[in-house]
mmCIF file of the C-alpha atoms, coordinates in Angstrom:
data_MODEL
# 
_entry.id   MODEL 
# 
loop_
_atom_site.group_PDB 
_atom_site.id 
_atom_site.type_symbol 
_atom_site.label_atom_id 
_atom_site.label_alt_id 
_atom_site.label_comp_id 
_atom_site.label_asym_id 
_atom_site.label_entity_id 
_atom_site.label_seq_id 
_atom_site.pdbx_PDB_ins_code 
_atom_site.Cartn_x 
_atom_site.Cartn_y 
_atom_site.Cartn_z 
_atom_site.occupancy 
_atom_site.B_iso_or_equiv 
_atom_site.pdbx_formal_charge 
_atom_site.auth_seq_id 
_atom_site.auth_comp_id 
_atom_site.auth_asym_id 
_atom_site.auth_atom_id 
_atom_site.pdbx_PDB_model_num 
ATOM 1   C CA . MET A 1 1   ? 7.717   2.953  25.260 1.00 0.00 ? 1   MET A CA 1 
ATOM 2   C CA . ASN A 1 2   ? 5.137   0.937  23.365 1.00 0.00 ? 2   ASN A CA 1 
ATOM 3   C CA . ARG A 1 3   ? 5.130   1.336  19.614 1.00 0.00 ? 3   ARG A CA 1 
ATOM 4   C CA . LEU A 1 4   ? 1.891   2.271  17.940 1.00 0.00 ? 4   LEU A CA 1 
ATOM 5   C CA . ARG A 1 5   ? -0.093  -0.555 16.367 1.00 0.00 ? 5   ARG A CA 1 
ATOM 6   C CA . VAL A 1 6   ? -1.150  -0.376 12.713 1.00 0.00 ? 6   VAL A CA 1 
ATOM 7   C CA . LEU A 1 7   ? -3.578  -2.485 10.675 1.00 0.00 ? 7   LEU A CA 1 
ATOM 8   C CA . VAL A 1 8   ? -2.985  -2.396 6.899  1.00 0.00 ? 8   VAL A CA 1 
ATOM 9   C CA . ALA A 1 9   ? -5.717  -3.204 4.352  1.00 0.00 ? 9   ALA A CA 1 
ATOM 10  C CA . ASP A 1 10  ? -5.004  -3.328 0.615  1.00 0.00 ? 10  ASP A CA 1 
ATOM 11  C CA . ASP A 1 11  ? -6.157  -5.809 -2.016 1.00 0.00 ? 11  ASP A CA 1 
ATOM 12  C CA . HIS A 1 12  ? -2.803  -5.975 -3.840 1.00 0.00 ? 12  HIS A CA 1 
ATOM 13  C CA . PRO A 1 13  ? -0.219  -8.239 -2.147 1.00 0.00 ? 13  PRO A CA 1 
ATOM 14  C CA . ALA A 1 14  ? 2.768   -6.240 -3.430 1.00 0.00 ? 14  ALA A CA 1 
ATOM 15  C CA . MET A 1 15  ? 1.261   -3.003 -2.119 1.00 0.00 ? 15  MET A CA 1 
ATOM 16  C CA . ARG A 1 16  ? 0.570   -4.596 1.284  1.00 0.00 ? 16  ARG A CA 1 
ATOM 17  C CA . GLU A 1 17  ? 4.213   -5.687 1.430  1.00 0.00 ? 17  GLU A CA 1 
ATOM 18  C CA . ASN A 1 18  ? 5.357   -2.188 0.464  1.00 0.00 ? 18  ASN A CA 1 
ATOM 19  C CA . LEU A 1 19  ? 3.152   -0.615 3.141  1.00 0.00 ? 19  LEU A CA 1 
ATOM 20  C CA . VAL A 1 20  ? 4.457   -3.009 5.793  1.00 0.00 ? 20  VAL A CA 1 
ATOM 21  C CA . ARG A 1 21  ? 8.041   -2.262 4.765  1.00 0.00 ? 21  ARG A CA 1 
ATOM 22  C CA . LEU A 1 22  ? 7.433   1.492  5.022  1.00 0.00 ? 22  LEU A CA 1 
ATOM 23  C CA . LEU A 1 23  ? 5.647   1.250  8.367  1.00 0.00 ? 23  LEU A CA 1 
ATOM 24  C CA . SER A 1 24  ? 7.665   -1.394 10.211 1.00 0.00 ? 24  SER A CA 1 
ATOM 25  C CA . ARG A 1 25  ? 10.541  0.877  11.113 1.00 0.00 ? 25  ARG A CA 1 
ATOM 26  C CA . ASP A 1 26  ? 8.339   3.227  13.143 1.00 0.00 ? 26  ASP A CA 1 
ATOM 27  C CA . PHE A 1 27  ? 5.262   1.155  14.023 1.00 0.00 ? 27  PHE A CA 1 
ATOM 28  C CA . ASP A 1 28  ? 4.129   -2.376 14.848 1.00 0.00 ? 28  ASP A CA 1 
ATOM 29  C CA . VAL A 1 29  ? 2.070   -3.725 11.944 1.00 0.00 ? 29  VAL A CA 1 
ATOM 30  C CA . VAL A 1 30  ? -0.326  -5.972 13.853 1.00 0.00 ? 30  VAL A CA 1 
ATOM 31  C CA . ALA A 1 31  ? -2.422  -7.198 10.900 1.00 0.00 ? 31  ALA A CA 1 
ATOM 32  C CA . THR A 1 32  ? -2.537  -7.101 7.118  1.00 0.00 ? 32  THR A CA 1 
ATOM 33  C CA . VAL A 1 33  ? -5.756  -7.866 5.269  1.00 0.00 ? 33  VAL A CA 1 
ATOM 34  C CA . ARG A 1 34  ? -6.893  -7.801 1.650  1.00 0.00 ? 34  ARG A CA 1 
ATOM 35  C CA . ASP A 1 35  ? -10.335 -6.228 1.843  1.00 0.00 ? 35  ASP A CA 1 
ATOM 36  C CA . GLY A 1 36  ? -12.529 -3.931 3.881  1.00 0.00 ? 36  GLY A CA 1 
ATOM 37  C CA . ALA A 1 37  ? -14.630 -6.720 5.375  1.00 0.00 ? 37  ALA A CA 1 
ATOM 38  C CA . ALA A 1 38  ? -11.491 -8.397 6.725  1.00 0.00 ? 38  ALA A CA 1 
ATOM 39  C CA . ALA A 1 39  ? -10.404 -5.052 8.209  1.00 0.00 ? 39  ALA A CA 1 
ATOM 40  C CA . VAL A 1 40  ? -13.759 -4.784 10.000 1.00 0.00 ? 40  VAL A CA 1 
ATOM 41  C CA . ARG A 1 41  ? -13.305 -8.325 11.383 1.00 0.00 ? 41  ARG A CA 1 
ATOM 42  C CA . GLU A 1 42  ? -9.642  -7.956 12.378 1.00 0.00 ? 42  GLU A CA 1 
ATOM 43  C CA . ALA A 1 43  ? -9.597  -4.479 13.902 1.00 0.00 ? 43  ALA A CA 1 
ATOM 44  C CA . PRO A 1 44  ? -11.471 -5.404 17.109 1.00 0.00 ? 44  PRO A CA 1 
ATOM 45  C CA . ARG A 1 45  ? -9.186  -8.420 17.556 1.00 0.00 ? 45  ARG A CA 1 
ATOM 46  C CA . VAL A 1 46  ? -5.861  -6.578 17.162 1.00 0.00 ? 46  VAL A CA 1 
ATOM 47  C CA . ASN A 1 47  ? -6.950  -3.183 18.525 1.00 0.00 ? 47  ASN A CA 1 
ATOM 48  C CA . PRO A 1 48  ? -4.839  -0.948 16.253 1.00 0.00 ? 48  PRO A CA 1 
ATOM 49  C CA . ASP A 1 49  ? -4.054  2.693  16.969 1.00 0.00 ? 49  ASP A CA 1 
ATOM 50  C CA . VAL A 1 50  ? -4.045  3.441  13.228 1.00 0.00 ? 50  VAL A CA 1 
ATOM 51  C CA . LEU A 1 51  ? -5.828  1.945  10.229 1.00 0.00 ? 51  LEU A CA 1 
ATOM 52  C CA . VAL A 1 52  ? -4.123  2.321  6.843  1.00 0.00 ? 52  VAL A CA 1 
ATOM 53  C CA . LEU A 1 53  ? -6.896  1.523  4.373  1.00 0.00 ? 53  LEU A CA 1 
ATOM 54  C CA . ASP A 1 54  ? -6.900  1.399  0.596  1.00 0.00 ? 54  ASP A CA 1 
ATOM 55  C CA . ILE A 1 55  ? -9.967  3.215  -0.701 1.00 0.00 ? 55  ILE A CA 1 
ATOM 56  C CA . ALA A 1 56  ? -10.820 0.791  -3.532 1.00 0.00 ? 56  ALA A CA 1 
ATOM 57  C CA . MET A 1 57  ? -10.989 -2.788 -2.237 1.00 0.00 ? 57  MET A CA 1 
ATOM 58  C CA . PRO A 1 58  ? -13.333 -5.696 -2.896 1.00 0.00 ? 58  PRO A CA 1 
ATOM 59  C CA . VAL A 1 59  ? -16.168 -6.648 -0.535 1.00 0.00 ? 59  VAL A CA 1 
ATOM 60  C CA . LEU A 1 60  ? -16.063 -3.311 1.344  1.00 0.00 ? 60  LEU A CA 1 
ATOM 61  C CA . SER A 1 61  ? -14.195 -0.170 0.311  1.00 0.00 ? 61  SER A CA 1 
ATOM 62  C CA . GLY A 1 62  ? -11.832 1.463  2.766  1.00 0.00 ? 62  GLY A CA 1 
ATOM 63  C CA . ILE A 1 63  ? -14.366 4.239  3.302  1.00 0.00 ? 63  ILE A CA 1 
ATOM 64  C CA . GLU A 1 64  ? -17.154 1.737  4.047  1.00 0.00 ? 64  GLU A CA 1 
ATOM 65  C CA . ALA A 1 65  ? -14.885 -0.232 6.393  1.00 0.00 ? 65  ALA A CA 1 
ATOM 66  C CA . ALA A 1 66  ? -13.862 2.932  8.250  1.00 0.00 ? 66  ALA A CA 1 
ATOM 67  C CA . GLY A 1 67  ? -17.499 3.935  8.598  1.00 0.00 ? 67  GLY A CA 1 
ATOM 68  C CA . ARG A 1 68  ? -18.447 0.551  10.055 1.00 0.00 ? 68  ARG A CA 1 
ATOM 69  C CA . LEU A 1 69  ? -15.511 0.557  12.447 1.00 0.00 ? 69  LEU A CA 1 
ATOM 70  C CA . LYS A 1 70  ? -16.256 4.078  13.619 1.00 0.00 ? 70  LYS A CA 1 
ATOM 71  C CA . ALA A 1 71  ? -19.942 3.154  14.119 1.00 0.00 ? 71  ALA A CA 1 
ATOM 72  C CA . SER A 1 72  ? -18.866 0.157  16.207 1.00 0.00 ? 72  SER A CA 1 
ATOM 73  C CA . GLY A 1 73  ? -16.854 2.404  18.517 1.00 0.00 ? 73  GLY A CA 1 
ATOM 74  C CA . SER A 1 74  ? -13.342 2.079  17.105 1.00 0.00 ? 74  SER A CA 1 
ATOM 75  C CA . THR A 1 75  ? -11.087 4.954  18.137 1.00 0.00 ? 75  THR A CA 1 
ATOM 76  C CA . ALA A 1 76  ? -8.320  4.059  15.662 1.00 0.00 ? 76  ALA A CA 1 
ATOM 77  C CA . LYS A 1 77  ? -7.117  6.940  13.525 1.00 0.00 ? 77  LYS A CA 1 
ATOM 78  C CA . VAL A 1 78  ? -7.549  6.406  9.787  1.00 0.00 ? 78  VAL A CA 1 
ATOM 79  C CA . VAL A 1 79  ? -5.221  7.112  6.884  1.00 0.00 ? 79  VAL A CA 1 
ATOM 80  C CA . PHE A 1 80  ? -6.624  6.273  3.466  1.00 0.00 ? 80  PHE A CA 1 
ATOM 81  C CA . VAL A 1 81  ? -4.321  5.371  0.588  1.00 0.00 ? 81  VAL A CA 1 
ATOM 82  C CA . THR A 1 82  ? -5.322  5.429  -3.053 1.00 0.00 ? 82  THR A CA 1 
ATOM 83  C CA . MET A 1 83  ? -3.965  5.549  -6.574 1.00 0.00 ? 83  MET A CA 1 
ATOM 84  C CA . HIS A 1 84  ? -6.772  7.911  -7.598 1.00 0.00 ? 84  HIS A CA 1 
ATOM 85  C CA . HIS A 1 85  ? -6.229  11.662 -7.712 1.00 0.00 ? 85  HIS A CA 1 
ATOM 86  C CA . ASP A 1 86  ? -9.922  12.387 -7.289 1.00 0.00 ? 86  ASP A CA 1 
ATOM 87  C CA . ARG A 1 87  ? -11.176 15.040 -4.859 1.00 0.00 ? 87  ARG A CA 1 
ATOM 88  C CA . GLU A 1 88  ? -14.458 13.117 -4.494 1.00 0.00 ? 88  GLU A CA 1 
ATOM 89  C CA . PHE A 1 89  ? -12.583 10.394 -2.595 1.00 0.00 ? 89  PHE A CA 1 
ATOM 90  C CA . VAL A 1 90  ? -11.127 13.008 -0.251 1.00 0.00 ? 90  VAL A CA 1 
ATOM 91  C CA . GLU A 1 91  ? -14.547 14.530 0.336  1.00 0.00 ? 91  GLU A CA 1 
ATOM 92  C CA . GLY A 1 92  ? -16.112 11.109 0.967  1.00 0.00 ? 92  GLY A CA 1 
ATOM 93  C CA . ALA A 1 93  ? -13.351 10.167 3.371  1.00 0.00 ? 93  ALA A CA 1 
ATOM 94  C CA . THR A 1 94  ? -13.434 13.403 5.328  1.00 0.00 ? 94  THR A CA 1 
ATOM 95  C CA . ALA A 1 95  ? -17.213 13.150 5.651  1.00 0.00 ? 95  ALA A CA 1 
ATOM 96  C CA . LEU A 1 96  ? -16.535 10.101 7.835  1.00 0.00 ? 96  LEU A CA 1 
ATOM 97  C CA . GLY A 1 97  ? -14.252 12.122 10.041 1.00 0.00 ? 97  GLY A CA 1 
ATOM 98  C CA . SER A 1 98  ? -11.016 10.683 8.698  1.00 0.00 ? 98  SER A CA 1 
ATOM 99  C CA . VAL A 1 99  ? -8.098  13.043 8.568  1.00 0.00 ? 99  VAL A CA 1 
ATOM 100 C CA . GLY A 1 100 ? -5.437  11.288 6.487  1.00 0.00 ? 100 GLY A CA 1 
ATOM 101 C CA . PHE A 1 101 ? -5.392  10.825 2.729  1.00 0.00 ? 101 PHE A CA 1 
ATOM 102 C CA . VAL A 1 102 ? -2.275  9.703  0.828  1.00 0.00 ? 102 VAL A CA 1 
ATOM 103 C CA . VAL A 1 103 ? -1.832  9.098  -2.894 1.00 0.00 ? 103 VAL A CA 1 
ATOM 104 C CA . LYS A 1 104 ? 0.048   5.825  -3.450 1.00 0.00 ? 104 LYS A CA 1 
ATOM 105 C CA . ASN A 1 105 ? 2.694   7.381  -5.688 1.00 0.00 ? 105 ASN A CA 1 
ATOM 106 C CA . ARG A 1 106 ? 3.651   9.553  -2.677 1.00 0.00 ? 106 ARG A CA 1 
ATOM 107 C CA . LEU A 1 107 ? 3.732   6.830  0.002  1.00 0.00 ? 107 LEU A CA 1 
ATOM 108 C CA . VAL A 1 108 ? 7.443   7.177  0.706  1.00 0.00 ? 108 VAL A CA 1 
ATOM 109 C CA . SER A 1 109 ? 7.209   10.912 1.334  1.00 0.00 ? 109 SER A CA 1 
ATOM 110 C CA . ASP A 1 110 ? 3.669   11.199 2.751  1.00 0.00 ? 110 ASP A CA 1 
ATOM 111 C CA . LEU A 1 111 ? 2.639   8.074  4.674  1.00 0.00 ? 111 LEU A CA 1 
ATOM 112 C CA . ILE A 1 112 ? 4.590   8.549  7.914  1.00 0.00 ? 112 ILE A CA 1 
ATOM 113 C CA . PRO A 1 113 ? 3.833   12.311 8.056  1.00 0.00 ? 113 PRO A CA 1 
ATOM 114 C CA . ALA A 1 114 ? 0.148   11.506 7.454  1.00 0.00 ? 114 ALA A CA 1 
ATOM 115 C CA . ILE A 1 115 ? 0.101   9.054  10.355 1.00 0.00 ? 115 ILE A CA 1 
ATOM 116 C CA . ARG A 1 116 ? 1.903   11.495 12.642 1.00 0.00 ? 116 ARG A CA 1 
ATOM 117 C CA . SER A 1 117 ? -0.610  14.206 11.667 1.00 0.00 ? 117 SER A CA 1 
ATOM 118 C CA . VAL A 1 118 ? -3.694  12.093 12.340 1.00 0.00 ? 118 VAL A CA 1 
ATOM 119 C CA . LEU A 1 119 ? -2.276  10.970 15.668 1.00 0.00 ? 119 LEU A CA 1 
ATOM 120 C CA . ALA A 1 120 ? -2.025  14.663 16.569 1.00 0.00 ? 120 ALA A CA 1 
ATOM 121 C CA . ASP A 1 121 ? -5.626  15.181 15.365 1.00 0.00 ? 121 ASP A CA 1 
ATOM 122 C CA . GLN A 1 122 ? -4.377  17.231 12.425 1.00 0.00 ? 122 GLN A CA 1 
ATOM 123 C CA . PRO A 1 123 ? -5.624  16.647 8.871  1.00 0.00 ? 123 PRO A CA 1 
ATOM 124 C CA . PHE A 1 124 ? -3.243  15.458 6.181  1.00 0.00 ? 124 PHE A CA 1 
ATOM 125 C CA . VAL A 1 125 ? -3.874  15.333 2.434  1.00 0.00 ? 125 VAL A CA 1 
ATOM 126 C CA . SER A 1 126 ? -1.165  14.574 -0.136 1.00 0.00 ? 126 SER A CA 1 
ATOM 127 C CA . PRO A 1 127 ? -0.191  17.822 -1.900 1.00 0.00 ? 127 PRO A CA 1 
ATOM 128 C CA . SER A 1 128 ? -1.427  16.621 -5.307 1.00 0.00 ? 128 SER A CA 1 
ATOM 129 C CA . LEU A 1 129 ? -4.964  16.427 -3.855 1.00 0.00 ? 129 LEU A CA 1 
ATOM 130 C CA . ARG A 1 130 ? -5.028  19.797 -2.124 1.00 0.00 ? 130 ARG A CA 1 
ATOM 131 C CA . LYS A 1 131 ? -7.081  22.439 -3.879 1.00 0.00 ? 131 LYS A CA 1 
# 
């Protein structure tokens, strides 16, 4: 069985490494990039099943990158990660049709369940953001 392909975008090298470490056991991480514009460039090349995008990145935010990819026809599922506990980010992300939202301090417990949820077309929001 083929493993699902994941593209990771985060502007902090240590966080990218942490995300890859968390994901590599269950998924193939096919690309890591440091900003939203690079995610938009790389996604068509590597054809990921899932995009794990930091919300706040230089050049293009994760939300802007997801919007551009969706507009270009990408069918990859999206899980946003952020250090912010702000409902406005969740609302902005879900307006784009994304269904995964994970707070970075809950990556270990929430990231894999979030990906599994979005792959099943089910929404996922870290508990600290649910209201």
